[in-house]
C-alpha positions as YAML, in Angstrom:
chain: A
units: angstrom
residues:
- id: 1
  name: MET
  ca: [-18.95, 20.51, -78.71]
- id: 2
  name: ASN
  ca: [-20.39, 17.03, -78.84]
- id: 3
  name: TYR
  ca: [-23.41, 15.20, -77.10]
- id: 4
  name: PHE
  ca: [-23.22, 11.95, -75.21]
- id: 5
  name: HIS
  ca: [-26.29, 9.48, -74.05]
- id: 6
  name: PHE
  ca: [-25.10, 8.42, -70.59]
- id: 7
  name: ASN
  ca: [-26.78, 5.31, -68.57]
- id: 8
  name: ILE
  ca: [-26.95, 6.50, -65.07]
- id: 9
  name: GLY
  ca: [-27.69, 2.78, -63.96]
- id: 10
  name: SER
  ca: [-29.35, 1.75, -61.02]
- id: 11
  name: ILE
  ca: [-28.93, 1.34, -57.10]
- id: 12
  name: LYS
  ca: [-27.26, -1.35, -55.08]
- id: 13
  name: ASP
  ca: [-29.91, -3.95, -54.92]
- id: 14
  name: LYS
  ca: [-31.06, -3.29, -58.81]
- id: 15
  name: ASN
  ca: [-34.44, -2.11, -57.39]
- id: 16
  name: LYS
  ca: [-35.99, -0.62, -60.39]
- id: 17
  name: SER
  ca: [-39.06, 0.88, -59.17]
- id: 18
  name: PHE
  ca: [-39.65, 4.91, -59.84]
- id: 19
  name: ASN
  ca: [-38.98, 5.83, -56.21]
- id: 20
  name: ALA
  ca: [-35.67, 3.99, -56.10]
- id: 21
  name: MET
  ca: [-34.27, 5.59, -59.35]
- id: 22
  name: ASN
  ca: [-35.53, 9.10, -58.49]
- id: 23
  name: LEU
  ca: [-33.53, 8.60, -55.19]
- id: 24
  name: TRP
  ca: [-30.36, 7.42, -57.21]
- id: 25
  name: TRP
  ca: [-30.61, 10.25, -59.65]
- id: 26
  name: ASP
  ca: [-31.36, 12.93, -56.70]
- id: 27
  name: GLU
  ca: [-27.63, 11.78, -55.31]
- id: 28
  name: ASN
  ca: [-26.28, 12.47, -59.14]
- id: 29
  name: ILE
  ca: [-27.74, 15.56, -59.17]
- id: 30
  name: LYS
  ca: [-26.77, 16.78, -55.75]
- id: 31
  name: ARG
  ca: [-23.24, 15.40, -56.02]
- id: 32
  name: GLU
  ca: [-23.13, 17.01, -59.67]
- id: 33
  name: VAL
  ca: [-21.49, 13.74, -61.14]
- id: 34
  name: ILE
  ca: [-21.97, 10.95, -63.53]
- id: 35
  name: THR
  ca: [-20.78, 7.40, -62.44]
- id: 36
  name: ALA
  ca: [-19.69, 4.25, -63.72]
- id: 37
  name: GLY
  ca: [-19.13, 0.83, -62.22]
- id: 38
  name: PHE
  ca: [-17.60, -1.86, -64.33]
- id: 39
  name: THR
  ca: [-14.46, -2.34, -62.01]
- id: 40
  name: SER
  ca: [-13.34, -1.91, -58.29]
- id: 41
  name: ALA
  ca: [-9.96, -0.56, -58.97]
- id: 42
  name: TYR
  ca: [-8.74, 3.02, -60.33]
- id: 43
  name: GLY
  ca: [-8.69, 3.49, -63.55]
- id: 44
  name: GLY
  ca: [-9.88, 0.75, -66.19]
- id: 45
  name: LYS
  ca: [-13.06, 0.68, -68.73]
- id: 46
  name: ALA
  ca: [-15.00, 2.83, -66.04]
- id: 47
  name: ALA
  ca: [-12.43, 5.29, -66.39]
- id: 48
  name: GLU
  ca: [-12.27, 5.02, -70.07]
- id: 49
  name: VAL
  ca: [-15.86, 5.27, -70.17]
- id: 50
  name: LEU
  ca: [-16.08, 8.56, -68.04]
- id: 51
  name: SER
  ca: [-13.37, 10.08, -70.41]
- id: 52
  name: MET
  ca: [-15.28, 9.62, -73.49]
- id: 53
  name: PRO
  ca: [-17.15, 13.39, -73.29]
- id: 54
  name: LYS
  ca: [-14.29, 16.05, -73.35]
- id: 55
  name: GLU
  ca: [-14.63, 19.14, -71.29]
- id: 56
  name: GLY
  ca: [-17.43, 21.31, -72.69]
- id: 57
  name: ASP
  ca: [-19.39, 18.58, -74.11]
- id: 58
  name: TRP
  ca: [-23.04, 17.71, -73.49]
- id: 59
  name: VAL
  ca: [-23.92, 14.75, -71.51]
- id: 60
  name: LEU
  ca: [-27.68, 13.48, -71.45]
- id: 61
  name: ALA
  ca: [-28.32, 11.20, -68.51]
- id: 62
  name: TYR
  ca: [-30.63, 8.63, -69.30]
- id: 63
  name: ALA
  ca: [-32.70, 6.14, -66.96]
- id: 64
  name: LYS
  ca: [-33.64, 2.56, -68.17]
- id: 65
  name: LYS
  ca: [-36.97, 1.61, -68.20]
- id: 66
  name: GLY
  ca: [-38.09, 0.32, -64.78]
- id: 67
  name: LYS
  ca: [-41.09, -1.83, -63.25]
- id: 68
  name: ASP
  ca: [-43.21, 1.02, -62.96]
- id: 69
  name: PHE
  ca: [-41.86, 3.70, -65.03]
- id: 70
  name: GLU
  ca: [-41.07, 3.83, -68.71]
- id: 71
  name: GLY
  ca: [-37.44, 5.30, -68.57]
- id: 72
  name: GLY
  ca: [-36.02, 8.08, -71.27]
- id: 73
  name: TYR
  ca: [-33.71, 11.02, -70.52]
- id: 74
  name: ILE
  ca: [-33.78, 13.09, -67.25]
- id: 75
  name: GLY
  ca: [-31.14, 15.33, -67.31]
- id: 76
  name: ALA
  ca: [-28.52, 17.30, -69.62]
- id: 77
  name: GLY
  ca: [-25.54, 18.85, -68.41]
- id: 78
  name: ILE
  ca: [-21.91, 20.12, -69.30]
- id: 79
  name: ILE
  ca: [-19.14, 17.88, -68.43]
- id: 80
  name: LYS
  ca: [-16.02, 19.07, -66.81]
- id: 81
  name: GLY
  ca: [-12.67, 18.52, -67.16]
- id: 82
  name: GLU
  ca: [-10.93, 14.74, -66.98]
- id: 83
  name: ASN
  ca: [-9.27, 15.94, -63.70]
- id: 84
  name: THR
  ca: [-12.60, 16.05, -62.07]
- id: 85
  name: TYR
  ca: [-12.36, 12.09, -62.01]
- id: 86
  name: LYS
  ca: [-12.43, 10.38, -58.97]
- id: 87
  name: PHE
  ca: [-12.19, 6.65, -57.65]
- id: 88
  name: HIS
  ca: [-13.88, 5.99, -54.46]
- id: 89
  name: GLN
  ca: [-12.67, 2.82, -52.48]
- id: 90
  name: ASP
  ca: [-15.05, 3.24, -49.83]
- id: 91
  name: HIS
  ca: [-18.19, 4.05, -51.32]
- id: 92
  name: HIS
  ca: [-20.89, 2.62, -48.26]
- id: 93
  name: TRP
  ca: [-22.38, 5.99, -48.36]
- id: 94
  name: SER
  ca: [-23.90, 5.79, -51.86]
- id: 95
  name: LEU
  ca: [-26.89, 4.22, -53.07]
- id: 96
  name: SER
  ca: [-25.05, 2.62, -56.07]
- id: 97
  name: ASN
  ca: [-22.08, 0.39, -56.22]
- id: 98
  name: HIS
  ca: [-20.38, 2.65, -58.72]
- id: 99
  name: GLN
  ca: [-16.97, 3.88, -57.61]
- id: 100
  name: HIS
  ca: [-15.96, 6.11, -60.32]
- id: 101
  name: GLU
  ca: [-17.30, 9.30, -61.18]
- id: 102
  name: ARG
  ca: [-16.76, 12.55, -63.20]
- id: 103
  name: ALA
  ca: [-18.02, 16.02, -62.51]
- id: 104
  name: VAL
  ca: [-21.05, 17.34, -64.54]
- id: 105
  name: ASP
  ca: [-22.78, 20.81, -64.17]
- id: 106
  name: TRP
  ca: [-26.46, 19.83, -64.51]
- id: 107
  name: LEU
  ca: [-28.54, 22.68, -66.30]
- id: 108
  name: TYR
  ca: [-31.76, 21.21, -66.84]
- id: 109
  name: PHE
  ca: [-33.25, 17.99, -65.80]
- id: 110
  name: VAL
  ca: [-36.37, 16.54, -63.88]
- id: 111
  name: SER
  ca: [-36.64, 15.36, -60.25]
- id: 112
  name: ASP
  ca: [-39.21, 12.38, -61.19]
- id: 113
  name: VAL
  ca: [-38.62, 9.82, -63.91]
- id: 114
  name: HIS
  ca: [-42.31, 9.64, -64.48]
- id: 115
  name: ASN
  ca: [-41.42, 13.24, -66.27]
- id: 116
  name: ALA
  ca: [-38.31, 12.03, -68.74]
- id: 117
  name: VAL
  ca: [-38.19, 12.61, -72.43]
- id: 118
  name: ARG
  ca: [-39.45, 9.22, -73.41]
- id: 119
  name: ARG
  ca: [-37.97, 6.76, -75.92]
- id: 120
  name: ASP
  ca: [-40.57, 7.58, -78.31]
- id: 121
  name: GLU
  ca: [-40.26, 11.46, -78.05]
- id: 122
  name: ALA
  ca: [-36.57, 11.13, -78.19]
- id: 123
  name: ASN
  ca: [-36.68, 8.54, -81.19]
- id: 124
  name: TYR
  ca: [-34.52, 6.03, -78.95]
- id: 125
  name: LYS
  ca: [-34.15, 3.04, -81.07]
- id: 126
  name: GLY
  ca: [-32.29, 0.04, -80.02]
- id: 127
  name: ARG
  ca: [-30.02, -0.50, -77.39]
- id: 128
  name: ARG
  ca: [-27.09, 1.55, -76.14]
- id: 129
  name: PRO
  ca: [-23.87, 1.34, -74.32]
- id: 130
  name: THR
  ca: [-23.59, 3.14, -71.30]
- id: 131
  name: CYS
  ca: [-21.76, 6.04, -72.86]
- id: 132
  name: GLN
  ca: [-22.32, 6.97, -76.53]
- id: 133
  name: LYS
  ca: [-22.11, 10.09, -78.63]
- id: 134
  name: ILE
  ca: [-25.05, 11.10, -79.97]
- id: 135
  name: THR
  ca: [-24.32, 12.14, -83.95]
- id: 136
  name: ASN
  ca: [-27.63, 13.53, -84.36]
- id: 137
  name: ILE
  ca: [-27.34, 16.91, -83.08]
- id: 138
  name: GLU
  ca: [-31.02, 18.15, -84.29]
- id: 139
  name: LEU
  ca: [-32.00, 15.13, -81.84]
- id: 140
  name: ALA
  ca: [-29.81, 15.82, -79.15]
- id: 141
  name: GLU
  ca: [-30.79, 19.88, -79.07]
- id: 142
  name: ARG
  ca: [-34.56, 18.90, -79.14]
- id: 143
  name: ILE
  ca: [-34.07, 16.70, -76.16]
- id: 144
  name: ILE
  ca: [-32.19, 19.15, -74.32]
- id: 145
  name: ASP
  ca: [-35.06, 21.65, -75.34]
- id: 146
  name: MET
  ca: [-37.52, 18.89, -74.11]
- id: 147
  name: LEU
  ca: [-35.70, 18.84, -70.53]
- id: 148
  name: LYS
  ca: [-35.22, 22.51, -70.49]
- id: 149
  name: ALA
  ca: [-39.07, 22.97, -70.81]
- id: 150
  name: ARG
  ca: [-39.81, 20.36, -68.16]
- id: 151
  name: SER
  ca: [-37.29, 21.42, -65.36]
- id: 152
  name: GLY
  ca: [-38.79, 22.41, -62.36]
- id: 153
  name: GLN
  ca: [-41.63, 20.15, -62.38]
- id: 154
  name: ILE
  ca: [-42.31, 18.94, -59.00]
- id: 155
  name: PRO
  ca: [-42.09, 15.29, -58.76]
- id: 156
  name: SER
  ca: [-45.28, 13.35, -56.95]
- id: 157
  name: SER
  ca: [-42.99, 11.36, -54.59]
- id: 158
  name: GLN
  ca: [-41.81, 14.64, -53.27]
- id: 159
  name: ASN
  ca: [-45.21, 16.50, -53.48]
- id: 160
  name: SER
  ca: [-46.39, 14.40, -50.45]
- id: 161
  name: SER
  ca: [-45.62, 14.24, -46.66]
- id: 162
  name: SER
  ca: [-45.06, 10.43, -47.19]
- id: 163
  name: THR
  ca: [-41.76, 11.12, -48.90]
- id: 164
  name: ALA
  ca: [-39.68, 10.28, -45.66]
- id: 165
  name: LYS
  ca: [-41.35, 7.34, -45.10]
- id: 166
  name: GLU
  ca: [-40.66, 6.10, -48.83]
- id: 167
  name: LYS
  ca: [-37.05, 6.77, -47.89]
- id: 168
  name: LEU
  ca: [-37.10, 5.36, -44.73]
- id: 169
  name: PRO
  ca: [-36.16, 1.69, -45.63]
- id: 170
  name: LEU
  ca: [-33.09, 3.33, -47.50]
- id: 171
  name: PHE
  ca: [-32.15, 4.85, -44.29]
- id: 172
  name: LEU
  ca: [-32.39, 1.93, -41.96]
- id: 173
  name: ASN
  ca: [-30.94, -0.49, -44.30]
- id: 174
  name: PHE
  ca: [-27.53, 1.49, -45.14]
- id: 175
  name: THR
  ca: [-26.40, 2.51, -41.53]
- id: 176
  name: GLN
  ca: [-22.84, 1.73, -41.01]
- id: 177
  name: ALA
  ca: [-22.60, 1.84, -37.13]
- id: 178
  name: PRO
  ca: [-23.63, -1.17, -34.77]
- id: 179
  name: ILE
  ca: [-27.15, -0.71, -33.98]
- id: 180
  name: ARG
  ca: [-28.60, -1.56, -30.26]
- id: 181
  name: ARG
  ca: [-32.15, -3.31, -30.61]
- id: 182
  name: GLU
  ca: [-33.74, -0.37, -28.66]
- id: 183
  name: GLN
  ca: [-31.89, 2.26, -31.09]
- id: 184
  name: ALA
  ca: [-34.11, 1.05, -34.08]
- id: 185
  name: SER
  ca: [-37.14, 2.84, -32.88]
- id: 186
  name: PHE
  ca: [-35.07, 6.19, -32.14]
- id: 187
  name: ARG
  ca: [-33.56, 6.17, -35.15]
- id: 188
  name: GLU
  ca: [-36.68, 5.78, -37.07]
- id: 189
  name: ALA
  ca: [-38.77, 8.47, -35.11]
- id: 190
  name: VAL
  ca: [-35.81, 10.90, -35.59]
- id: 191
  name: TYR
  ca: [-35.85, 10.20, -39.26]
- id: 192
  name: LEU
  ca: [-39.39, 10.70, -39.82]
- id: 193
  name: THR
  ca: [-39.77, 13.74, -37.27]
- id: 194
  name: CYS
  ca: [-36.83, 15.61, -39.16]
- id: 195
  name: ASN
  ca: [-38.84, 14.81, -42.69]
- id: 196
  name: GLY
  ca: [-35.62, 12.67, -43.83]
- id: 197
  name: GLN
  ca: [-33.41, 15.85, -43.69]
- id: 198
  name: CYS
  ca: [-30.34, 16.80, -41.55]
- id: 199
  name: VAL
  ca: [-31.29, 19.82, -39.41]
- id: 200
  name: ILE
  ca: [-27.82, 21.44, -40.34]
- id: 201
  name: SER
  ca: [-27.17, 20.79, -43.68]
- id: 202
  name: GLY
  ca: [-30.48, 19.86, -45.19]
- id: 203
  name: CYS
  ca: [-28.83, 16.98, -46.96]
- id: 204
  name: ASP
  ca: [-31.76, 14.30, -47.68]
- id: 205
  name: ILE
  ca: [-29.62, 11.55, -48.96]
- id: 206
  name: PRO
  ca: [-30.71, 8.54, -46.64]
- id: 207
  name: VAL
  ca: [-27.31, 6.81, -46.92]
- id: 208
  name: ALA
  ca: [-25.67, 10.44, -45.82]
- id: 209
  name: VAL
  ca: [-27.80, 11.12, -42.76]
- id: 210
  name: GLU
  ca: [-27.65, 9.51, -39.43]
- id: 211
  name: ALA
  ca: [-29.65, 9.64, -35.95]
- id: 212
  name: ALA
  ca: [-27.54, 10.69, -32.90]
- id: 213
  name: HIS
  ca: [-28.19, 11.74, -29.37]
- id: 214
  name: ILE
  ca: [-27.52, 15.87, -28.71]
- id: 215
  name: LYS
  ca: [-26.31, 14.64, -25.09]
- id: 216
  name: CYS
  ca: [-24.91, 11.39, -24.72]
- id: 217
  name: LEU
  ca: [-27.20, 8.71, -24.02]
- id: 218
  name: ALA
  ca: [-24.88, 7.12, -20.91]
- id: 219
  name: GLU
  ca: [-25.05, 10.71, -19.15]
- id: 220
  name: SER
  ca: [-28.92, 11.08, -19.57]
...
């Protein structure tokens, strides 16, 4: 069993605020994946990077420093088999441009990057590539222990009635269907009324939910 550092990257518009990173990390957790960009075709460098950890190895997810957070390690999980690699030709539903993924069983993680295991805590020095084997096993296990101790902490961004309002711009910007001018206010009202969640599945990823009429608008 080995340990790997893995930089999760950022969202499509390179927004490096803590709220944007929290949303992107939340997508990784819920989809149970690590992702990579590099190429817009199956295989290539992205697949090579994602194949570095072998089934059963530990992956330590890392968020780079942003404009309003220090960054650090935010999750630890066990990588699944190489047969879980997927390439998404159509990825409009994701917050990121990453089209490649591999499955991970996230065991310990923080939901807010403000609770990350910081560089100084992890003895992280210098720059690292997207994926790199951690040869200092004691250090890797110490990071995992710290993430385990911090798992379950409620992020300030989610412990607030303003969560849906914070996610609203992403919901409005990533819709794929043509929008009539009069529907803008309807979509915003539905999203905020439902607290940014699908009332059926509970999904709260902005790019994966849509506002819709229960009864055809033309018939009402």
